[in-house]
N, C-alpha and C positions, 0 to 999 in steps of 0.2 A: 434478505437478511439485513437487519438494522445496523449491525456493526460494520458490515461491509459497505453499506450505503454511506455511512458516516465517513469511513475511510476514503471513499471515492470523492465525496464532497471536500474533505480536507486536502486531498491531493490536488483537486481542481483549484481550490482557493490558494494553495501554496504556489502553484504554477502561475496564477494571475499575479500574486504578490511579487514574484521573482521574474516576471516576464521580460524585464529589461536586461537581466543577466542571462536569461535563457534564450532570448531572441524569438520567443514564441508565446502564444497565449493559451495553448493547449498541448497536451501530449498526443502522440500518435493514437488515433482511435483504436488501432489493433492492440496497443498496450493497455488502454483503458478497458477494452473488452476482456482481455486476459485477466486484468485485476478484478473484474466483476465475476468471472467464471471460475477462477481457481479457488478451491476450498482451502485457503491458507491455514485454517486451524488443523488440517490434516498433516501439515508439514512442520509443526512445532511440537516440542515435548508437551505432555499433558500439563505440566506446571506452568507453561507459557501460553496456554491457549487463550487466556484472557487478553493477551497482548497481540494475538494473531492479526488483528486488523488495525493495529497502531500504525500511523503513517511515519514509519521509521524502522530501523533495523530491529529485528527480533532474533535473539540467540536461539539457534537450533541444535547446538552441540558441536563438538569437534572444532571449536574455534570459528564456526561459520554463522552467518545471519541470513535472514531473508528480508 
């Protein structure tokens, strides 16, 4: 999925840009695998589906985000 691949690239780029603060150059491969596998669009309200793969919090209702 193109949006999901873009989100993964954005996350990897952000980790590299903040590596000095994070103390690492990559996230745990298990986390990245989960990010690739979980269909995020199924966990957001229909009106937010366009934002499901945004590299940031997405409101899912009840004062919660993913």
